[in-house]
Residue, then its C-alpha position, 0 to 999 in steps of 0.5 A: x731416848x737419847x740416853x739409850x743411843x749413847x749407852x749402846x754406842x758406848x757398848x759397841x765401841x768397847x767391843x771394838x778391840x781392833x779399833x783406835x779409840x772410840x772414834x768409829x761406828x759399826x765396829x762389829x765389822x772387825x770382830x772375828x766370827x770364824x773359830x779358826x781365825x779367832x784361835x790364831x789371834x783374831x786377825x789372820x788374813x791368809x787362810x786359804x781353806x776357810x770360806x769365812x776368810x772372804x769376809x775379811x780378805x776378798x783377795x783370798x777368795x778362790x775356786x777351792x771354796x766352791x760350794x763351801x758353806x760356813x756357819x759361825x757363832x760367838x758367845x761374846x762378852x756381856x751376853x752379846x751374841x755374834x754370828x756369821x754365814x759364808x758361802x762361795x760358788x764357782x760359776x765358771x773357771x773363766x769368770x771365777x768365784x763369788x763369795x757372799x757373807x752375812x755378819x750379825x750381832x744381837x746385843x740382847x735386851x737392854x734397859x732404857x732410861x731418861x736424862x734423870x736416870x728413870x727407867x723407861x722400859x726395855x729395848x733391843x739393839x742389833x747390827x747386820x752386814x751383808x757382803x758380796x766379794x770377788x777375786x781375780x788372778x792377774x794374768x801370767x802372775x801369782x798375784x790375786x786382787x779382790x774386793x768386797x761390797x758391804x751393806x750395813x744396818x744398825x738398829x737401837x730401839x726405834x732408831x736405825x743407821x745404815x752405811x756402805x763399805x768396801x774392802x780391797x785386797x791383794x795376795x801373792x800365792x803360789x801353791x807350791x811355795x810355803x808362804x803367802x803374803x797379802x795386804x788389805x784395806x778394810x771398811x772404806x765407806x760412808x754412814x748414809x743415815x746417822x743415829x743422832x744427826x751426826x755422821x761418824x767414820x767407819x772403822x777403816x783399817x789397813x793390814x798386811x799379813x803373811x803365813x809360812x808352812x815349815x817343810x820338816x815340821x807340821x807347823x804353819x806360822x801366821x803374822x799380821x800387822x794391823x791398824x797401819x793407817x795410824x802409827x800411835x795406837x797405844x792407850x795407857x793401862x791404869x794397871x801399869x801406873x806407879x805410885x811413889x812413897x808420897x802417893x803420887x801416881x804416874x803412868x808408865x811411859x809407852x815406848x816406841x817398841x811397845x807401841x810398835x808391837x801393839x800392831x802385831x798378832x801372831x798365830x801357829x797351827x799344828x798339823x795344818x794338813x791333817x784332819x785334826x789341827x791345834x791352834x794358838x794365837x797371841x794379840x799383843x795389843x789386847x794383852x797390853x791393854x787388858x793387863x792387870x797389876x800383879x795378876x796373871x790374866x793371860x789376856x791376849x792369848x787364844x787357842x782352839x782346834x779343828x776336826x774334819x769329819x768327811x765333808x764337815x769341818x768343826x772348829x772351836x776357839x777360846x779367847x782370853x780377855x779378862x779373868x771375868x770374861x772370855x769368849x768361845x767361837x764355834x764354826x761348822x763348814x760344809x762341803x756341798x760339792x759331794x751332795x751336788x754330784 
């Protein structure tokens, strides 16, 4: 039975591309489920018109999200399925807006084995997190602060693990200005119940982000720096190894600049204020760690589009990881205000 737990935990760690090594539990919290966010590189923090953004950055919760409902689905790697639901409601202008979110992952049917490798049947593994968030404008300023509280549950066969986490964010935003700045501390928390009597750390991440909309060109830029809680996040890629004439293999040294660039994600959105949008993103760390020798994999790139039909927005993202594995993300956002009038 213990083999099952180790196997599934290894899978969870391998999916946490935004994490530092395999040192944490509940890494599914850092996989984007919003198609708009995924298309822009996966770590955008300054999306004002996407109700899904509240799950990642509570300081972006605003009254424009009132009665916005989003449903998202990710056809992830190895037949793993992700999904999320987000909803926000403005109670009063004085109180503000509350945001609720549910994120879940289904790892599907897995084969169990004992210590000798004998199959013991099949089992299932699933994760879920439920969050509630709130943002508040600091009086007489253009600064907003927000917080999320999350309850987390992971299930592997008959074993469960639970935890609690919080996100804190601060954002500078003034609607007449073309730029937005933000800083977020994500997944501060505690594993209440462990799978195997040994508690693990949650995937804490400190991130800053900004966006800038050009005045003369219908283009908006996004830049995010993530994992700032740890400077050295580089991992050697065997594809960068060099073999000498005598057969000696040495790994290529990771430079200061190379490691620094792995903290950054950039994205661009064309026609951001129109009913049809095009989006591109590039994740430097993903590109470096999934690069193959003498093969152009396009790892790190992502692209997508958005279409608005009346009160419904449809967003799609295509994310490149490897020649043999890519992901598609689908999002539907509904404006329920018209139906409530």
